[in-house]
Every structure is written in structure tokens, then in C-alpha cells.
C-alpha positions in Angstrom: -9.3 108.0 19.2 -6.4 107.1 16.7 -6.4 103.5 15.6 -3.5 101.4 17.5 -1.3 99.5 15.3 1.4 96.9 16.4 4.3 97.1 13.9 6.6 94.0 14.3 10.1 94.5 12.6 9.6 98.2 12.5 13.3 99.0 12.7 14.1 97.4 9.6 14.1 98.9 6.0 10.5 98.9 4.8 9.2 98.8 8.4 10.8 102.1 9.6 9.6 103.9 6.3 6.0 102.6 6.8 6.4 103.6 10.4 7.0 107.2 9.1 3.7 107.1 7.2 1.7 105.5 9.8 2.6 108.2 12.3 2.2 111.1 9.8 -1.2 109.6 8.9 -2.2 109.9 12.8 -2.0 106.2 13.9 -0.8 105.3 17.5 2.0 102.8 17.0 3.9 100.3 19.1 7.0 98.8 17.5 8.3 95.4 18.4 11.9 94.5 17.0 14.6 92.3 18.4 17.2 94.9 16.7 19.0 91.7 15.4 18.4 93.1 11.9 16.8 96.3 12.6 18.4 99.6 14.0 17.7 101.8 16.9 19.1 104.6 14.9 16.3 104.1 12.3 13.7 104.6 15.1 15.4 107.7 16.4 15.5 109.0 12.9 11.7 108.2 12.5 10.9 110.3 15.6 13.0 113.1 14.2 11.5 113.1 10.9 7.9 112.8 12.1 8.1 114.8 15.3 6.1 112.0 16.9 6.8 109.5 19.6 5.8 105.6 19.8 6.0 102.9 22.0 9.1 100.5 21.5 9.6 97.1 22.9 12.9 95.1 22.0 11.7 91.6 22.0 11.1 88.6 19.7 7.6 88.1 18.4 8.0 84.2 19.6 8.4 85.2 23.2 4.7 84.6 23.9 4.9 85.8 27.6 6.4 89.2 26.9 4.3 89.5 23.6 1.0 88.8 25.7 2.0 91.9 28.0 2.3 94.0 24.8 -1.2 93.1 23.7 -2.4 93.6 27.2 -0.9 97.0 27.7 -1.1 98.5 24.2 -4.4 97.0 23.1 -3.6 97.0 19.3 -6.5 96.9 16.9 -4.5 95.7 13.9 -1.0 94.1 13.3 1.4 95.1 10.5 3.9 92.2 10.4 7.4 92.8 8.9 9.5 90.7 11.4 10.9 88.0 9.1 14.3 86.9 7.6 14.7 87.8 3.9 18.0 86.6 2.6 17.5 84.1 -0.1 20.9 82.6 0.2 20.9 82.5 3.9 17.5 80.7 3.7 18.9 78.2 1.5 21.9 77.5 3.8 19.7 77.5 7.0 16.2 76.7 6.0 15.2 75.6 9.7 16.1 78.9 11.0 13.9 80.6 8.3 11.0 78.3 9.0 11.3 78.9 12.8 11.6 82.6 12.5 9.2 83.3 9.7 6.5 80.8 10.1 6.9 80.2 13.9 7.0 84.1 14.4 3.7 84.5 12.4 2.2 81.5 14.3 2.9 83.1 17.7 1.4 86.3 16.5 -1.8 84.8 15.3 -2.4 82.9 18.5 -2.1 86.0 20.5 -4.2 87.9 18.0 -6.9 85.3 18.6 -6.6 85.2 22.3 -6.9 89.1 22.6 -9.5 89.6 19.7 -7.3 91.6 17.3 -8.8 90.6 13.9 -6.8 92.5 11.3 -3.4 91.5 9.9 -1.2 93.2 7.2 1.9 91.2 6.3 4.9 91.4 4.0 4.8 88.4 1.7 7.1 88.2 -1.6 7.2 87.6 -5.1 9.4 84.6 -4.4 6.2 82.7 -3.7 5.6 82.6 -7.4 9.2 81.3 -8.7 9.8 81.7 -12.3 6.3 82.1 -13.7 4.9 83.5 -17.0 4.8 87.3 -17.0 2.9 89.4 -16.2 2.6 87.5 -13.0 -1.0 87.9 -11.2 -2.0 86.7 -8.0 -3.6 83.6 -9.6 -0.2 82.7 -11.2 1.0 79.2 -9.8 2.9 79.2 -6.6 6.3 77.6 -7.2 8.9 79.1 -4.7 12.5 78.3 -6.0 14.1 78.8 -2.5 13.6 78.3 1.2 12.8 82.0 1.7 9.9 82.0 -0.9 8.7 78.6 0.7 8.7 80.1 4.2 6.6 83.1 2.9 4.2 80.8 1.2 3.6 78.9 4.4 3.1 82.1 6.2 0.3 82.9 3.7 -1.3 79.4 4.2 -1.2 79.8 8.0 -2.7 83.2 7.9 -5.5 81.8 5.7 -6.1 79.0 8.3 -6.9 81.7 10.9 -9.7 83.3 8.7 -12.1 80.9 10.3 -10.8 82.1 13.8 -12.0 85.6 12.9 -8.7 87.0 11.6 -8.5 88.8 8.3 -5.2 89.1 6.5 -3.9 91.1 3.5 -0.6 89.4 2.3 1.4 92.1 0.1 3.6 90.3 -2.3 6.3 92.7 -3.0 8.6 92.7 -6.0 12.2 94.3 -5.7 12.0 97.1 -2.9 14.1 100.2 -3.9 14.4 103.7 -2.7 14.8 105.7 0.4 13.2 108.6 2.3 13.9 111.6 0.0 15.7 113.6 2.7 18.4 110.8 2.8 17.5 110.1 6.4 16.3 106.6 6.1 17.0 103.9 3.6 18.4 100.3 3.3 21.4 99.5 5.4 24.0 98.1 2.7 25.6 95.6 5.2 22.6 93.4 5.2 21.6 93.8 1.6 22.5 91.6 -1.4 20.1 93.4 -3.6 21.3 95.0 -6.9 20.7 98.6 -6.2 22.4 98.8 -2.8 25.5 96.9 -4.3 25.5 99.5 -7.1 25.4 102.4 -4.8 28.2 100.9 -2.5 30.4 100.5 -5.6 29.7 104.3 -6.6 30.6 105.6 -3.3 33.9 103.4 -3.2 32.8 100.9 -0.6 32.9 98.1 -3.1 35.3 97.6 -5.9 32.9 96.2 -8.5 29.2 95.0 -9.0 28.6 91.8 -10.9 26.2 91.5 -13.8 24.9 87.9 -14.0 24.9 87.5 -17.6 24.3 89.7 -20.6 23.2 87.5 -23.3 19.5 86.9 -22.2 16.5 87.3 -24.6 15.8 90.7 -23.4 16.0 94.3 -24.8 19.6 94.7 -23.9 20.7 91.1 -22.9 20.6 91.7 -19.1 17.9 90.5 -16.9 14.7 92.5 -16.1 13.0 92.9 -12.8 10.0 94.9 -11.3 11.6 97.6 -9.1 8.9 99.1 -6.7 9.7 102.3 -4.4 9.6 101.9 -0.7 7.3 104.7 -0.3 4.8 103.1 -2.5 5.2 99.9 -0.5 4.6 101.8 2.8 1.4 103.4 1.2 0.1 99.8 0.2 0.2 99.0 3.7 -1.6 102.0 4.9 -4.4 101.5 2.2 -4.8 97.7 3.2 -5.2 98.9 6.7 -7.7 101.5 5.8 -9.8 99.1 3.6 -10.1 96.4 6.4 -10.9 93.7 3.9 -12.3 90.6 5.3 -11.0 87.0 4.9 -7.7 86.3 3.4 -6.3 88.2 0.3 -3.1 88.3 -1.4 -2.0 91.4 -3.4 0.9 92.2 -5.6 2.8 95.3 -5.0 4.6 96.1 -8.2 5.0 98.7 -11.1 3.7 96.4 -13.7 6.7 96.8 -16.0 10.3 95.6 -16.0 13.7 97.4 -15.8 16.9 95.7 -16.9 20.1 95.5 -14.8 21.9 97.5 -17.4 19.2 100.2 -17.3 19.7 100.5 -13.5 23.4 100.9 -14.0 22.8 103.7 -16.6 20.3 105.5 -14.3 22.6 105.2 -11.4 25.7 106.5 -13.3 23.5 109.6 -14.4 22.1 110.4 -11.0 25.5 110.1 -9.2 27.5 111.6 -12.2 30.1 108.8 -11.6 31.2 105.7 -13.7 30.1 102.3 -12.5 32.5 99.6 -12.3 30.9 96.5 -13.1 31.8 92.8 -14.4 30.0 90.4 -16.4 29.9 86.9 -15.0 27.9 83.6 -15.7 24.2 83.8 -15.1 23.1 82.2 -11.9 21.2 78.8 -12.3 17.4 79.2 -12.0 17.4 82.9 -12.7 14.4 84.1 -14.9 15.2 86.3 -17.7 12.3 88.6 -17.0 10.0 89.1 -13.9 7.3 91.6 -13.5 3.7 91.6 -12.3 0.3 93.0 -12.9 -0.8 95.4 -10.1 -4.4 95.7 -11.2 -5.8 93.9 -8.2 -4.0 96.4 -5.8 -5.6 99.3 -7.9 -9.0 97.9 -7.8 -9.1 96.4 -4.2 -6.9 99.1 -2.4 -7.1 102.0 -4.7 -3.2 101.8 -4.8 -1.1 102.7 -7.8 2.6 103.3 -7.5 3.6 106.9 -7.6 7.3 106.8 -7.8 9.4 106.0 -11.2 12.6 103.8 -11.0 14.7 107.0 -11.5 13.0 108.7 -8.6 13.8 105.7 -6.4 17.5 105.7 -7.7 17.7 109.7 -7.0 16.5 108.9 -3.4 18.6 105.9 -2.9 21.8 107.8 -4.0 21.0 110.7 -1.7 20.6 108.2 1.3 24.0 106.4 0.2 25.9 109.8 -0.2 24.7 110.9 3.5 25.1 107.2 4.8 27.8 105.5 3.0 28.2 103.0 5.7 24.5 102.8 6.5 23.6 103.2 10.1 27.1 102.6 11.4 28.3 105.5 13.5 
């Protein structure tokens, strides 16, 4: 019998693409999503892409009564948890909302996992738990989140660690900058909810935005612009599958990253080459607290999970341009 996986937040960007890989690898899946920030169209497209069905429940993981029925009926053997808010700016404006949803949501899940004897959790943490550390960042680097979003994710890690002595093992996957889309262009990140650089670049190239801002061009980097570690969403999805398969005991945090940095100007240049269009961007003052360079070691992921990223930044940009050309307004119909 196939292993049964409960996926929370499966209608979102990384969740839906991970869902494709879970279904293609023979898992039985139940998706729980409020659709507040996920998309029913994404779930419909997953069915079309995979030719496979799954259970879907539209509800909040904090609704203990309804979630208990999901556990009772579906009988999951592991949980993959994506259902968190993720906007840094919004988190700083509304920290209580973030702690309630992110930390509170995980707490509700862990209580039910303990109650129903589900002992394996994979959840999406973030590079934001580190703050502005010395590069390359490793899992042992100091945790010094610079914003409420990073703080909420660090609290989630600490909470999951507390449940180890209740028999629940967790792998917290610390993503760096997620980019890319399904190569066919059917699934990707909806631009209406994203403040990330590449979706903004793409929206500018398809004429939905007038310009993209470059926050400073006088940093002590190879071309004066900031550098970040961009990791393809397919590689992130495979990280979840490999963590499920390994079934590691206790609490473990793992970086999912490429191990190298790419500058903002390099992203602009690649996007222009791939789209064959000129990008309109404007240089403005750097944002306070923004580090010059951020990238992380992925050696632990390789050793522990057998995971190495397969896609290059150029591959990601090709896929994201394909998605954007086909869906310039995201999932809006």
C-alpha cells in the first residue's frame, strides 16, 4: 500500500509543485488548504499534469475539530507542512497574525499528530532564521532572524524540536530564494502575492509592471549589486521527497540551497537573454539591514538526504519565463 501523506498548504507555489512530485512517485495524498493564499486552479492543474487524484479539504489547520476528522478518515503516515504566511513586509506590519498562523498552525498539527500516532513531519523553514550571517551559511551558523517572519519560523523549529520527546521526528528544510516553475508552464508562483525579485522582473518583461527596482549598485560584490542563493522549486520539491524517504529520527534542520550566489544584475541579464526583451530597472537606495551576499552550504543535505540541486539559475529563469508568458496574470481567469 502506498504511504499516505497529509500536505498542508498544497495549493500554494512550492506546495503544489511538491504535490506533483509526490503523486508521480506513488504517494497517496490529502491536501489541506484554506485557499486564502493558495489556488484551486493550481490543484486542478496538478491533477491534469499527473493524471492522478487526491483528497482535498478546504480548511484551516488551526480548526482542531475538522482537522481531527481528516486525521481520522485519511489516516496519514506523515505530514508535509507548507501552510504558513511568508511575506517579510507583512510579517513586520502584523507580527501577531504571523505568530498565530505560523506557530499556532504548527502547534495544532503537532497536537493532532501526537494524538493520532503520526510520527514524521517535514516542514518548510527558511534562510531567514539566520539573519545576516557569515557566508557560506551552515546549519550551525548563529540564528539571528532580522524580521518577524524569520522569528516565527525559528519558533516553529523550536516547537517541533520540543515534540521529539513525544515521538515526532521533524526535518526542517531551510530554503533560500525559491525560483522557477514547472517546465511546461502550467504551474508556478502567482505574481500577485509575490514580492520576490524574479517574479517582479518577469512581470516587468511582460508589461504588467513599468519597472523593477535595484536596491543599490555599489556593494562590495562582483558587479556592485546584491548576491543571493537562488534554488529551483523542483529541487525544493525533491528535497521534501528525499526527507520523507529517509525518515530521519529526532529533529534535524537542513539547508536547501545551491551553495553559490547570483547577483541581481546577473538575474536581470539572464532574464533579458531568455525573454529576448530589454528590462526596465531603476537603481534606488539600499534597504536598511539588507546583506550584501547570502549563500549557504548544502553539504548536509547531500550527506543526510542524498540531495543535490539539479537545476541551474538559467534553467529556473527559462521555466519561470515560460510560466509567465503563458500566465501573465498568474491564476486569474
